[in-house]
Jmol script that loads the backbone (N, CA, C; Angstrom):
load data "model"
ATOM      1  N   MET A   1     101.303 108.606  95.728  1.00  0.00           N
ATOM      2  CA  MET A   1     100.739 107.999  96.905  1.00  0.00           C
ATOM      3  C   MET A   1     101.820 107.150  97.569  1.00  0.00           C
ATOM      4  N   HIS A   2     101.845 107.164  98.890  1.00  0.00           N
ATOM      5  CA  HIS A   2     102.790 106.355  99.648  1.00  0.00           C
ATOM      6  C   HIS A   2     102.067 105.593 100.751  1.00  0.00           C
ATOM      7  N   ILE A   3     102.578 104.428 101.082  1.00  0.00           N
ATOM      8  CA  ILE A   3     102.192 103.747 102.308  1.00  0.00           C
ATOM      9  C   ILE A   3     103.245 104.159 103.326  1.00  0.00           C
ATOM     10  N   CYS A   4     102.797 104.636 104.478  1.00  0.00           N
ATOM     11  CA  CYS A   4     103.722 105.141 105.491  1.00  0.00           C
ATOM     12  C   CYS A   4     103.347 104.598 106.865  1.00  0.00           C
ATOM     13  N   THR A   5     104.271 104.762 107.791  1.00  0.00           N
ATOM     14  CA  THR A   5     104.018 104.488 109.198  1.00  0.00           C
ATOM     15  C   THR A   5     104.085 105.814 109.938  1.00  0.00           C
ATOM     16  N   VAL A   6     103.103 106.083 110.786  1.00  0.00           N
ATOM     17  CA  VAL A   6     103.118 107.301 111.598  1.00  0.00           C
ATOM     18  C   VAL A   6     104.137 107.091 112.714  1.00  0.00           C
ATOM     19  N   ILE A   7     105.116 107.990 112.803  1.00  0.00           N
ATOM     20  CA  ILE A   7     106.151 107.826 113.814  1.00  0.00           C
ATOM     21  C   ILE A   7     106.170 108.954 114.842  1.00  0.00           C
ATOM     22  N   GLY A   8     105.274 109.932 114.712  1.00  0.00           N
ATOM     23  CA  GLY A   8     105.248 111.004 115.703  1.00  0.00           C
ATOM     24  C   GLY A   8     104.247 112.089 115.383  1.00  0.00           C
ATOM     25  N   ASN A   9     104.164 113.031 116.301  1.00  0.00           N
ATOM     26  CA  ASN A   9     103.288 114.202 116.182  1.00  0.00           C
ATOM     27  C   ASN A   9     104.133 115.456 116.028  1.00  0.00           C
ATOM     28  N   VAL A  10     103.556 116.492 115.454  1.00  0.00           N
ATOM     29  CA  VAL A  10     104.204 117.797 115.363  1.00  0.00           C
ATOM     30  C   VAL A  10     103.300 118.803 116.063  1.00  0.00           C
ATOM     31  N   TRP A  11     103.864 119.572 116.966  1.00  0.00           N
ATOM     32  CA  TRP A  11     103.126 120.648 117.607  1.00  0.00           C
ATOM     33  C   TRP A  11     103.764 121.957 117.187  1.00  0.00           C
ATOM     34  N   ALA A  12     102.957 122.897 116.736  1.00  0.00           N
ATOM     35  CA  ALA A  12     103.449 124.208 116.316  1.00  0.00           C
ATOM     36  C   ALA A  12     102.476 125.264 116.823  1.00  0.00           C
ATOM     37  N   THR A  13     102.935 126.086 117.745  1.00  0.00           N
ATOM     38  CA  THR A  13     102.045 127.121 118.279  1.00  0.00           C
ATOM     39  C   THR A  13     101.913 128.291 117.321  1.00  0.00           C
ATOM     40  N   GLN A  14     102.887 128.472 116.461  1.00  0.00           N
ATOM     41  CA  GLN A  14     102.807 129.517 115.450  1.00  0.00           C
ATOM     42  C   GLN A  14     102.912 128.863 114.090  1.00  0.00           C
ATOM     43  N   LYS A  15     101.906 129.078 113.252  1.00  0.00           N
ATOM     44  CA  LYS A  15     101.944 128.520 111.911  1.00  0.00           C
ATOM     45  C   LYS A  15     101.144 129.395 110.961  1.00  0.00           C
ATOM     46  N   GLU A  16     101.361 129.170 109.687  1.00  0.00           N
ATOM     47  CA  GLU A  16     100.680 129.905 108.643  1.00  0.00           C
ATOM     48  C   GLU A  16      99.174 129.735 108.827  1.00  0.00           C
ATOM     49  N   ARG A  17      98.421 130.778 108.573  1.00  0.00           N
ATOM     50  CA  ARG A  17      96.993 130.813 108.908  1.00  0.00           C
ATOM     51  C   ARG A  17      96.192 129.661 108.310  1.00  0.00           C
ATOM     52  N   THR A  18      96.549 129.153 107.119  1.00  0.00           N
ATOM     53  CA  THR A  18      95.772 128.061 106.523  1.00  0.00           C
ATOM     54  C   THR A  18      96.012 126.724 107.217  1.00  0.00           C
ATOM     55  N   LEU A  19      97.018 126.659 108.085  1.00  0.00           N
ATOM     56  CA  LEU A  19      97.317 125.422 108.803  1.00  0.00           C
ATOM     57  C   LEU A  19      96.706 125.382 110.206  1.00  0.00           C
ATOM     58  N   VAL A  20      96.107 126.487 110.623  1.00  0.00           N
ATOM     59  CA  VAL A  20      95.491 126.540 111.954  1.00  0.00           C
ATOM     60  C   VAL A  20      94.374 125.500 112.040  1.00  0.00           C
ATOM     61  N   GLY A  21      94.384 124.720 113.098  1.00  0.00           N
ATOM     62  CA  GLY A  21      93.360 123.709 113.328  1.00  0.00           C
ATOM     63  C   GLY A  21      93.654 122.361 112.694  1.00  0.00           C
ATOM     64  N   LEU A  22      94.767 122.247 111.961  1.00  0.00           N
ATOM     65  CA  LEU A  22      95.116 120.985 111.324  1.00  0.00           C
ATOM     66  C   LEU A  22      96.100 120.202 112.193  1.00  0.00           C
ATOM     67  N   ARG A  23      95.927 118.896 112.249  1.00  0.00           N
ATOM     68  CA  ARG A  23      96.790 118.019 113.026  1.00  0.00           C
ATOM     69  C   ARG A  23      97.925 117.544 112.116  1.00  0.00           C
ATOM     70  N   LEU A  24      99.156 117.777 112.537  1.00  0.00           N
ATOM     71  CA  LEU A  24     100.323 117.409 111.745  1.00  0.00           C
ATOM     72  C   LEU A  24     101.011 116.193 112.351  1.00  0.00           C
ATOM     73  N   MET A  25     101.369 115.230 111.500  1.00  0.00           N
ATOM     74  CA  MET A  25     102.000 113.987 111.940  1.00  0.00           C
ATOM     75  C   MET A  25     103.299 113.765 111.181  1.00  0.00           C
ATOM     76  N   VAL A  26     104.251 113.100 111.840  1.00  0.00           N
ATOM     77  CA  VAL A  26     105.501 112.699 111.198  1.00  0.00           C
ATOM     78  C   VAL A  26     105.284 111.286 110.652  1.00  0.00           C
ATOM     79  N   VAL A  27     105.550 111.089 109.362  1.00  0.00           N
ATOM     80  CA  VAL A  27     105.365 109.776 108.747  1.00  0.00           C
ATOM     81  C   VAL A  27     106.651 109.354 108.040  1.00  0.00           C
ATOM     82  N   ARG A  28     106.866 108.046 108.003  1.00  0.00           N
ATOM     83  CA  ARG A  28     108.013 107.476 107.290  1.00  0.00           C
ATOM     84  C   ARG A  28     107.484 106.492 106.261  1.00  0.00           C
ATOM     85  N   PRO A  29     107.916 106.608 105.003  1.00  0.00           N
ATOM     86  CA  PRO A  29     107.460 105.659 103.991  1.00  0.00           C
ATOM     87  C   PRO A  29     107.765 104.216 104.396  1.00  0.00           C
ATOM     88  N   PHE A  30     106.807 103.333 104.126  1.00  0.00           N
ATOM     89  CA  PHE A  30     106.943 101.911 104.419  1.00  0.00           C
ATOM     90  C   PHE A  30     107.936 101.304 103.438  1.00  0.00           C
ATOM     91  N   THR A  31     108.831 100.465 103.942  1.00  0.00           N
ATOM     92  CA  THR A  31     109.748  99.723 103.090  1.00  0.00           C
ATOM     93  C   THR A  31     109.514  98.241 103.345  1.00  0.00           C
ATOM     94  N   SER A  32     109.456  97.447 102.297  1.00  0.00           N
ATOM     95  CA  SER A  32     109.122  96.032 102.442  1.00  0.00           C
ATOM     96  C   SER A  32     110.204  95.237 103.163  1.00  0.00           C
ATOM     97  N   ASP A  33     111.413  95.778 103.241  1.00  0.00           N
ATOM     98  CA  ASP A  33     112.483  95.060 103.936  1.00  0.00           C
ATOM     99  C   ASP A  33     112.675  95.552 105.371  1.00  0.00           C
ATOM    100  N   ASP A  34     111.735  96.338 105.871  1.00  0.00           N
ATOM    101  CA  ASP A  34     111.749  96.851 107.245  1.00  0.00           C
ATOM    102  C   ASP A  34     112.918  97.778 107.558  1.00  0.00           C
ATOM    103  N   SER A  35     113.608  98.267 106.540  1.00  0.00           N
ATOM    104  CA  SER A  35     114.675  99.225 106.814  1.00  0.00           C
ATOM    105  C   SER A  35     114.044 100.557 107.214  1.00  0.00           C
ATOM    106  N   GLN A  36     114.756 101.317 107.974  1.00  0.00           N
ATOM    107  CA  GLN A  36     114.245 102.619 108.383  1.00  0.00           C
ATOM    108  C   GLN A  36     115.039 103.734 107.716  1.00  0.00           C
ATOM    109  N   SER A  37     115.498 103.462 106.493  1.00  0.00           N
ATOM    110  CA  SER A  37     116.335 104.419 105.798  1.00  0.00           C
ATOM    111  C   SER A  37     115.554 105.479 105.036  1.00  0.00           C
ATOM    112  N   ALA A  38     114.250 105.289 104.874  1.00  0.00           N
ATOM    113  CA  ALA A  38     113.445 106.258 104.130  1.00  0.00           C
ATOM    114  C   ALA A  38     113.345 107.572 104.906  1.00  0.00           C
ATOM    115  N   GLU A  39     113.348 108.674 104.191  1.00  0.00           N
ATOM    116  CA  GLU A  39     113.237 109.987 104.828  1.00  0.00           C
ATOM    117  C   GLU A  39     111.838 110.202 105.383  1.00  0.00           C
ATOM    118  N   THR A  40     111.760 110.952 106.465  1.00  0.00           N
ATOM    119  CA  THR A  40     110.464 111.247 107.063  1.00  0.00           C
ATOM    120  C   THR A  40     109.818 112.436 106.366  1.00  0.00           C
ATOM    121  N   MET A  41     108.487 112.516 106.502  1.00  0.00           N
ATOM    122  CA  MET A  41     107.706 113.610 105.946  1.00  0.00           C
ATOM    123  C   MET A  41     106.726 114.085 107.017  1.00  0.00           C
ATOM    124  N   ILE A  42     106.173 115.242 106.816  1.00  0.00           N
ATOM    125  CA  ILE A  42     105.098 115.753 107.660  1.00  0.00           C
ATOM    126  C   ILE A  42     103.826 115.719 106.821  1.00  0.00           C
ATOM    127  N   ALA A  43     102.740 115.201 107.408  1.00  0.00           N
ATOM    128  CA  ALA A  43     101.470 115.097 106.691  1.00  0.00           C
ATOM    129  C   ALA A  43     100.334 115.586 107.574  1.00  0.00           C
ATOM    130  N   VAL A  44      99.357 116.236 106.974  1.00  0.00           N
ATOM    131  CA  VAL A  44      98.141 116.620 107.687  1.00  0.00           C
ATOM    132  C   VAL A  44      97.316 115.357 107.889  1.00  0.00           C
ATOM    133  N   ASP A  45      96.856 115.135 109.115  1.00  0.00           N
ATOM    134  CA  ASP A  45      96.070 113.945 109.441  1.00  0.00           C
ATOM    135  C   ASP A  45      94.588 114.259 109.266  1.00  0.00           C
ATOM    136  N   THR A  46      93.951 113.616 108.280  1.00  0.00           N
ATOM    137  CA  THR A  46      92.522 113.841 108.038  1.00  0.00           C
ATOM    138  C   THR A  46      91.661 112.704 108.587  1.00  0.00           C
ATOM    139  N   VAL A  47      92.293 111.663 109.184  1.00  0.00           N
ATOM    140  CA  VAL A  47      91.541 110.475 109.585  1.00  0.00           C
ATOM    141  C   VAL A  47      91.800 110.036 111.035  1.00  0.00           C
ATOM    142  N   SER A  48      92.431 110.879 111.834  1.00  0.00           N
ATOM    143  CA  SER A  48      92.726 110.566 113.241  1.00  0.00           C
ATOM    144  C   SER A  48      93.622 109.335 113.394  1.00  0.00           C
ATOM    145  N   ALA A  49      94.682 109.290 112.631  1.00  0.00           N
ATOM    146  CA  ALA A  49      95.650 108.194 112.721  1.00  0.00           C
ATOM    147  C   ALA A  49      96.444 108.320 114.016  1.00  0.00           C
ATOM    148  N   GLY A  50      96.985 107.195 114.460  1.00  0.00           N
ATOM    149  CA  GLY A  50      97.789 107.183 115.672  1.00  0.00           C
ATOM    150  C   GLY A  50      99.224 106.782 115.392  1.00  0.00           C
ATOM    151  N   VAL A  51     100.105 107.102 116.315  1.00  0.00           N
ATOM    152  CA  VAL A  51     101.507 106.734 116.185  1.00  0.00           C
ATOM    153  C   VAL A  51     101.612 105.209 116.113  1.00  0.00           C
ATOM    154  N   GLY A  52     102.396 104.720 115.171  1.00  0.00           N
ATOM    155  CA  GLY A  52     102.584 103.290 114.966  1.00  0.00           C
ATOM    156  C   GLY A  52     101.697 102.700 113.884  1.00  0.00           C
ATOM    157  N   GLU A  53     100.662 103.420 113.469  1.00  0.00           N
ATOM    158  CA  GLU A  53      99.741 102.891 112.462  1.00  0.00           C
ATOM    159  C   GLU A  53     100.281 103.095 111.054  1.00  0.00           C
ATOM    160  N   ARG A  54      99.931 102.161 110.193  1.00  0.00           N
ATOM    161  CA  ARG A  54     100.277 102.261 108.781  1.00  0.00           C
ATOM    162  C   ARG A  54      99.161 103.040 108.094  1.00  0.00           C
ATOM    163  N   VAL A  55      99.543 103.982 107.243  1.00  0.00           N
ATOM    164  CA  VAL A  55      98.572 104.888 106.637  1.00  0.00           C
ATOM    165  C   VAL A  55      98.860 105.077 105.151  1.00  0.00           C
ATOM    166  N   LEU A  56      97.852 105.564 104.438  1.00  0.00           N
ATOM    167  CA  LEU A  56      97.992 105.924 103.034  1.00  0.00           C
ATOM    168  C   LEU A  56      98.139 107.448 102.977  1.00  0.00           C
ATOM    169  N   VAL A  57      99.196 107.894 102.315  1.00  0.00           N
ATOM    170  CA  VAL A  57      99.506 109.324 102.236  1.00  0.00           C
ATOM    171  C   VAL A  57      99.448 109.761 100.778  1.00  0.00           C
ATOM    172  N   VAL A  58      98.751 110.871 100.532  1.00  0.00           N
ATOM    173  CA  VAL A  58      98.676 111.433  99.180  1.00  0.00           C
ATOM    174  C   VAL A  58      99.367 112.788  99.155  1.00  0.00           C
ATOM    175  N   HIS A  59      99.690 113.224  97.929  1.00  0.00           N
ATOM    176  CA  HIS A  59     100.456 114.460  97.758  1.00  0.00           C
ATOM    177  C   HIS A  59      99.768 115.379  96.756  1.00  0.00           C
ATOM    178  N   GLY A  60     100.163 116.628  96.765  1.00  0.00           N
ATOM    179  CA  GLY A  60      99.705 117.587  95.770  1.00  0.00           C
ATOM    180  C   GLY A  60      98.222 117.890  95.823  1.00  0.00           C
ATOM    181  N   ARG A  61      97.616 117.931  94.645  1.00  0.00           N
ATOM    182  CA  ARG A  61      96.198 118.293  94.528  1.00  0.00           C
ATOM    183  C   ARG A  61      95.300 117.348  95.337  1.00  0.00           C
ATOM    184  N   ALA A  62      95.606 116.044  95.317  1.00  0.00           N
ATOM    185  CA  ALA A  62      94.809 115.072  96.079  1.00  0.00           C
ATOM    186  C   ALA A  62      94.866 115.386  97.571  1.00  0.00           C
ATOM    187  N   ALA A  63      96.016 115.786  98.057  1.00  0.00           N
ATOM    188  CA  ALA A  63      96.155 116.125  99.476  1.00  0.00           C
ATOM    189  C   ALA A  63      95.382 117.393  99.817  1.00  0.00           C
ATOM    190  N   ARG A  64      95.519 118.405  98.980  1.00  0.00           N
ATOM    191  CA  ARG A  64      94.789 119.656  99.242  1.00  0.00           C
ATOM    192  C   ARG A  64      93.285 119.407  99.229  1.00  0.00           C
ATOM    193  N   HIS A  65      92.810 118.556  98.342  1.00  0.00           N
ATOM    194  CA  HIS A  65      91.389 118.207  98.276  1.00  0.00           C
ATOM    195  C   HIS A  65      90.972 117.474  99.559  1.00  0.00           C
ATOM    196  N   ALA A  66      91.786 116.516  99.997  1.00  0.00           N
ATOM    197  CA  ALA A  66      91.463 115.752 101.213  1.00  0.00           C
ATOM    198  C   ALA A  66      91.440 116.636 102.451  1.00  0.00           C
ATOM    199  N   ILE A  67      92.336 117.612 102.499  1.00  0.00           N
ATOM    200  CA  ILE A  67      92.379 118.532 103.635  1.00  0.00           C
ATOM    201  C   ILE A  67      91.157 119.433 103.626  1.00  0.00           C
ATOM    202  N   GLY A  68      90.607 119.684 102.436  1.00  0.00           N
ATOM    203  CA  GLY A  68      89.364 120.427 102.329  1.00  0.00           C
ATOM    204  C   GLY A  68      89.515 121.920 102.153  1.00  0.00           C
ATOM    205  N   LYS A  69      90.699 122.365 101.757  1.00  0.00           N
ATOM    206  CA  LYS A  69      90.902 123.800 101.580  1.00  0.00           C
ATOM    207  C   LYS A  69      91.328 124.166 100.167  1.00  0.00           C
ATOM    208  N   GLY A  70      91.221 123.212  99.248  1.00  0.00           N
ATOM    209  CA  GLY A  70      91.554 123.483  97.852  1.00  0.00           C
ATOM    210  C   GLY A  70      92.936 124.074  97.679  1.00  0.00           C
ATOM    211  N   HIS A  71      93.040 125.061  96.813  1.00  0.00           N
ATOM    212  CA  HIS A  71      94.339 125.693  96.557  1.00  0.00           C
ATOM    213  C   HIS A  71      94.709 126.702  97.628  1.00  0.00           C
ATOM    214  N   ASP A  72      93.820 126.954  98.572  1.00  0.00           N
ATOM    215  CA  ASP A  72      94.060 127.966  99.594  1.00  0.00           C
ATOM    216  C   ASP A  72      94.772 127.407 100.813  1.00  0.00           C
ATOM    217  N   ILE A  73      95.748 126.537 100.605  1.00  0.00           N
ATOM    218  CA  ILE A  73      96.512 125.975 101.719  1.00  0.00           C
ATOM    219  C   ILE A  73      97.961 125.786 101.285  1.00  0.00           C
ATOM    220  N   GLY A  74      98.851 126.056 102.206  1.00  0.00           N
ATOM    221  CA  GLY A  74     100.274 125.912 101.926  1.00  0.00           C
ATOM    222  C   GLY A  74     100.798 124.548 102.342  1.00  0.00           C
ATOM    223  N   PHE A  75     100.079 123.487 102.002  1.00  0.00           N
ATOM    224  CA  PHE A  75     100.490 122.139 102.399  1.00  0.00           C
ATOM    225  C   PHE A  75     100.065 121.160 101.322  1.00  0.00           C
ATOM    226  N   GLN A  76     100.905 120.164 101.042  1.00  0.00           N
ATOM    227  CA  GLN A  76     100.596 119.259  99.938  1.00  0.00           C
ATOM    228  C   GLN A  76     100.776 117.788 100.280  1.00  0.00           C
ATOM    229  N   THR A  77     100.665 117.427 101.549  1.00  0.00           N
ATOM    230  CA  THR A  77     100.783 116.026 101.957  1.00  0.00           C
ATOM    231  C   THR A  77      99.710 115.743 102.995  1.00  0.00           C
ATOM    232  N   ALA A  78      98.926 114.661 102.810  1.00  0.00           N
ATOM    233  CA  ALA A  78      97.838 114.352 103.737  1.00  0.00           C
ATOM    234  C   ALA A  78      97.687 112.850 103.942  1.00  0.00           C
ATOM    235  N   ILE A  79      97.366 112.481 105.183  1.00  0.00           N
ATOM    236  CA  ILE A  79      97.001 111.102 105.503  1.00  0.00           C
ATOM    237  C   ILE A  79      95.520 110.958 105.181  1.00  0.00           C
ATOM    238  N   VAL A  80      95.182 109.974 104.321  1.00  0.00           N
ATOM    239  CA  VAL A  80      93.789 109.824 103.901  1.00  0.00           C
ATOM    240  C   VAL A  80      93.166 108.497 104.308  1.00  0.00           C
ATOM    241  N   ALA A  81      93.956 107.555 104.854  1.00  0.00           N
ATOM    242  CA  ALA A  81      93.397 106.266 105.271  1.00  0.00           C
ATOM    243  C   ALA A  81      94.339 105.597 106.264  1.00  0.00           C
ATOM    244  N   VAL A  82      93.746 104.857 107.196  1.00  0.00           N
ATOM    245  CA  VAL A  82      94.501 103.967 108.070  1.00  0.00           C
ATOM    246  C   VAL A  82      94.357 102.580 107.454  1.00  0.00           C
ATOM    247  N   ILE A  83      95.470 101.934 107.179  1.00  0.00           N
ATOM    248  CA  ILE A  83      95.466 100.634 106.501  1.00  0.00           C
ATOM    249  C   ILE A  83      95.174  99.529 107.511  1.00  0.00           C
ATOM    250  N   ASP A  84      94.175  98.707 107.232  1.00  0.00           N
ATOM    251  CA  ASP A  84      93.867  97.556 108.088  1.00  0.00           C
ATOM    252  C   ASP A  84      94.868  96.442 107.861  1.00  0.00           C
ATOM    253  N   SER A  85      95.131  96.105 106.595  1.00  0.00           N
ATOM    254  CA  SER A  85      96.141  95.100 106.275  1.00  0.00           C
ATOM    255  C   SER A  85      96.456  95.146 104.791  1.00  0.00           C
ATOM    256  N   MET A  86      97.605  94.558 104.447  1.00  0.00           N
ATOM    257  CA  MET A  86      98.028  94.424 103.052  1.00  0.00           C
ATOM    258  C   MET A  86      98.625  93.034 102.906  1.00  0.00           C
ATOM    259  N   GLU A  87      98.460  92.442 101.750  1.00  0.00           N
ATOM    260  CA  GLU A  87      99.109  91.163 101.476  1.00  0.00           C
ATOM    261  C   GLU A  87     100.174  91.382 100.420  1.00  0.00           C
ATOM    262  N   LEU A  88     101.413  91.009 100.751  1.00  0.00           N
ATOM    263  CA  LEU A  88     102.532  91.158  99.836  1.00  0.00           C
ATOM    264  C   LEU A  88     102.912  89.806  99.255  1.00  0.00           C
ATOM    265  N   GLU A  89     103.752  89.821  98.238  1.00  0.00           N
ATOM    266  CA  GLU A  89     104.190  88.564  97.637  1.00  0.00           C
ATOM    267  C   GLU A  89     104.855  87.687  98.690  1.00  0.00           C
ATOM    268  N   GLY A  90     104.760  86.399  98.505  1.00  0.00           N
ATOM    269  CA  GLY A  90     105.348  85.466  99.445  1.00  0.00           C
ATOM    270  C   GLY A  90     104.483  85.201 100.664  1.00  0.00           C
ATOM    271  N   GLY A  91     103.252  85.739 100.651  1.00  0.00           N
ATOM    272  CA  GLY A  91     102.338  85.485 101.754  1.00  0.00           C
ATOM    273  C   GLY A  91     102.529  86.369 102.964  1.00  0.00           C
ATOM    274  N   ARG A  92     103.336  87.390 102.854  1.00  0.00           N
ATOM    275  CA  ARG A  92     103.534  88.295 103.989  1.00  0.00           C
ATOM    276  C   ARG A  92     102.306  89.177 104.153  1.00  0.00           C
ATOM    277  N   ILE A  93     101.759  89.185 105.365  1.00  0.00           N
ATOM    278  CA  ILE A  93     100.629  90.048 105.697  1.00  0.00           C
ATOM    279  C   ILE A  93     101.170  91.211 106.520  1.00  0.00           C
ATOM    280  N   VAL A  94     100.946  92.417 106.036  1.00  0.00           N
ATOM    281  CA  VAL A  94     101.369  93.621 106.735  1.00  0.00           C
ATOM    282  C   VAL A  94     100.138  94.185 107.416  1.00  0.00           C
ATOM    283  N   GLY A  95     100.191  94.308 108.722  1.00  0.00           N
ATOM    284  CA  GLY A  95      99.030  94.740 109.484  1.00  0.00           C
ATOM    285  C   GLY A  95      98.951  96.229 109.703  1.00  0.00           C
ATOM    286  N   GLN A  96      97.984  96.622 110.501  1.00  0.00           N
ATOM    287  CA  GLN A  96      97.777  98.035 110.804  1.00  0.00           C
ATOM    288  C   GLN A  96      98.959  98.625 111.566  1.00  0.00           C
ATOM    289  N   THR A  97      99.635  97.774 112.354  1.00  0.00           N
ATOM    290  CA  THR A  97     100.881  98.157 113.031  1.00  0.00           C
ATOM    291  C   THR A  97     101.877  97.033 112.813  1.00  0.00           C
ATOM    292  N   SER A  98     103.138  97.282 113.123  1.00  0.00           N
ATOM    293  CA  SER A  98     104.155  96.231 112.916  1.00  0.00           C
ATOM    294  C   SER A  98     103.891  95.016 113.792  1.00  0.00           C
ATOM    295  N   ALA A  99     103.246  95.200 114.936  1.00  0.00           N
ATOM    296  CA  ALA A  99     102.918  94.061 115.821  1.00  0.00           C
ATOM    297  C   ALA A  99     101.923  93.103 115.171  1.00  0.00           C
ATOM    298  N   ALA A 100     101.163  93.564 114.183  1.00  0.00           N
ATOM    299  CA  ALA A 100     100.154  92.744 113.524  1.00  0.00           C
ATOM    300  C   ALA A 100     100.676  92.036 112.271  1.00  0.00           C
ATOM    301  N   ASP A 101     101.944  92.245 111.918  1.00  0.00           N
ATOM    302  CA  ASP A 101     102.517  91.612 110.728  1.00  0.00           C
ATOM    303  C   ASP A 101     102.672  90.114 110.952  1.00  0.00           C
ATOM    304  N   ARG A 102     102.543  89.333 109.838  1.00  0.00           N
ATOM    305  CA  ARG A 102     102.717  87.888 109.940  1.00  0.00           C
ATOM    306  C   ARG A 102     102.967  87.312 108.549  1.00  0.00           C
ATOM    307  N   ILE A 103     103.347  86.045 108.541  1.00  0.00           N
ATOM    308  CA  ILE A 103     103.543  85.306 107.295  1.00  0.00           C
ATOM    309  C   ILE A 103     102.422  84.268 107.203  1.00  0.00           C
ATOM    310  N   GLU A 104     101.675  84.274 106.089  1.00  0.00           N
ATOM    311  CA  GLU A 104     100.625  83.268 105.877  1.00  0.00           C
ATOM    312  C   GLU A 104     101.273  81.980 105.409  1.00  0.00           C
ATOM    313  N   GLU A 105     100.781  80.889 105.906  1.00  0.00           N
ATOM    314  CA  GLU A 105     101.348  79.587 105.525  1.00  0.00           C
ATOM    315  C   GLU A 105     100.441  78.833 104.596  1.00  0.00           C
TER     316      GLU A 105
END
end "model"
wireframe off; spacefill off
backbone 0.3
color backbone group
């Protein structure tokens, strides 16, 4: 499981038949130091996430289950939740988007 930020959309007019009708998003794993060095991934969006939102991404069997096609899909990464907020050590509050981040005093 990863916490990621949605950084874009993917449009594909031609794709494998099990991917037809699925919304594909570009996600980057969240890093606590705000670096953007993490590699990007493509994930099926099951929750209508938007660009800039922080999301929970699952892989493998959990992703195929969330997508709803079991083993009959050629994809193993899915967005399963939009994160409202997280509290990190030191009182840092990570919001749904980077604009909502803050430090609790």
